[in-house]
C-alpha positions as CSV (number, residue, x, y, z in Angstrom):
1,M,35.3,4.1,0.0
2,K,33.1,3.1,-3.3
3,D,35.3,-0.4,-3.2
4,T,34.3,-0.7,0.8
5,W,30.7,-0.1,0.0
6,E,30.5,-2.4,-3.1
7,K,31.8,-4.7,-0.6
8,I,29.0,-4.8,1.9
9,F,26.3,-4.5,-0.5
10,E,27.7,-7.4,-2.3
11,Y,27.7,-9.2,1.2
12,A,23.9,-8.0,2.0
13,S,22.5,-9.2,-1.4
14,M,23.0,-11.8,-4.5
15,P,22.2,-11.6,-8.3
16,V,19.1,-11.6,-10.1
17,H,19.9,-13.9,-12.6
18,G,19.6,-12.3,-16.1
19,T,20.3,-8.7,-14.4
20,L,22.9,-6.4,-13.6
21,S,20.8,-6.2,-10.3
22,R,20.6,-7.8,-6.7
23,K,18.2,-8.5,-4.6
24,L,18.7,-8.4,-0.5
25,R,19.0,-11.5,1.0
26,K,16.3,-13.2,3.1
27,G,16.3,-11.9,6.4
28,V,18.8,-9.3,5.5
29,S,18.3,-5.7,5.9
30,L,20.1,-2.5,4.7
31,Q,20.3,1.3,5.9
32,V,22.5,3.9,4.0
33,N,22.9,7.3,5.6
34,E,20.5,6.9,8.2
35,S,17.7,6.9,6.0
36,R,14.8,4.1,5.4
37,T,15.4,0.2,6.0
38,F,15.1,-1.5,3.3
39,E,14.2,-5.1,3.9
40,K,13.5,-6.7,0.7
41,A,14.8,-4.6,-2.3
42,V,16.3,-5.1,-5.2
43,I,19.6,-2.6,-5.7
44,F,22.1,-1.9,-9.0
45,L,25.2,-0.9,-8.4
46,G,25.9,1.9,-11.4
47,E,29.1,3.0,-11.8
48,K,27.9,6.6,-10.2
49,F,25.5,5.4,-8.4
50,V,23.6,3.0,-6.3
51,R,19.5,2.7,-7.5
52,I,17.6,0.5,-4.7
53,T,14.3,0.0,-5.0
54,E,11.3,-1.7,-3.1
55,E,7.9,-1.5,-3.5
56,E,5.5,-1.1,-1.4
57,S,1.1,-0.3,-1.0
58,G,1.6,-1.2,-4.7
59,Q,3.8,1.4,-5.9
60,V,7.7,1.3,-6.8
61,I,9.9,3.6,-5.0
62,N,13.3,4.2,-6.4
63,S,16.0,5.4,-4.1
64,Y,19.4,7.5,-5.4
65,Y,22.9,7.4,-3.9
66,D,26.3,9.0,-5.3
67,W,28.6,6.7,-4.5
68,A,30.5,10.0,-2.7
69,G,27.0,10.8,-0.8
70,I,27.4,7.6,1.1
71,K,28.9,8.2,4.4
72,T,27.3,5.6,6.3
73,M,25.6,2.1,6.0
74,T,24.2,-0.5,8.4
75,T,22.8,-4.3,7.8
76,S,21.1,-6.4,9.8
77,G,20.6,-10.1,10.1
78,V,19.2,-12.8,11.5
79,K,21.7,-14.9,13.7
80,E,22.3,-18.3,12.3
81,D,22.2,-21.4,15.0
82,A,25.9,-22.4,15.1
83,S,25.1,-25.6,16.7
84,K,23.2,-26.9,13.6
């Protein structure tokens, strides 16, 4: 399943120039394993783990997930107007 999870992370985010990290696309939120919902996070996709970093109230919060421990992912975003 790691390949599938990687594709979902890649869909929901974009590369951060000059780093191996990715940041969530504007208007996209992500939830892993029914945990908190991330809206302005930076994601690092390591070989054995995923780190999701978000800043809240002046603090940096890092959440770590073992690839094998990821069971569900939910993404949500604003629906684009097809008429444009």
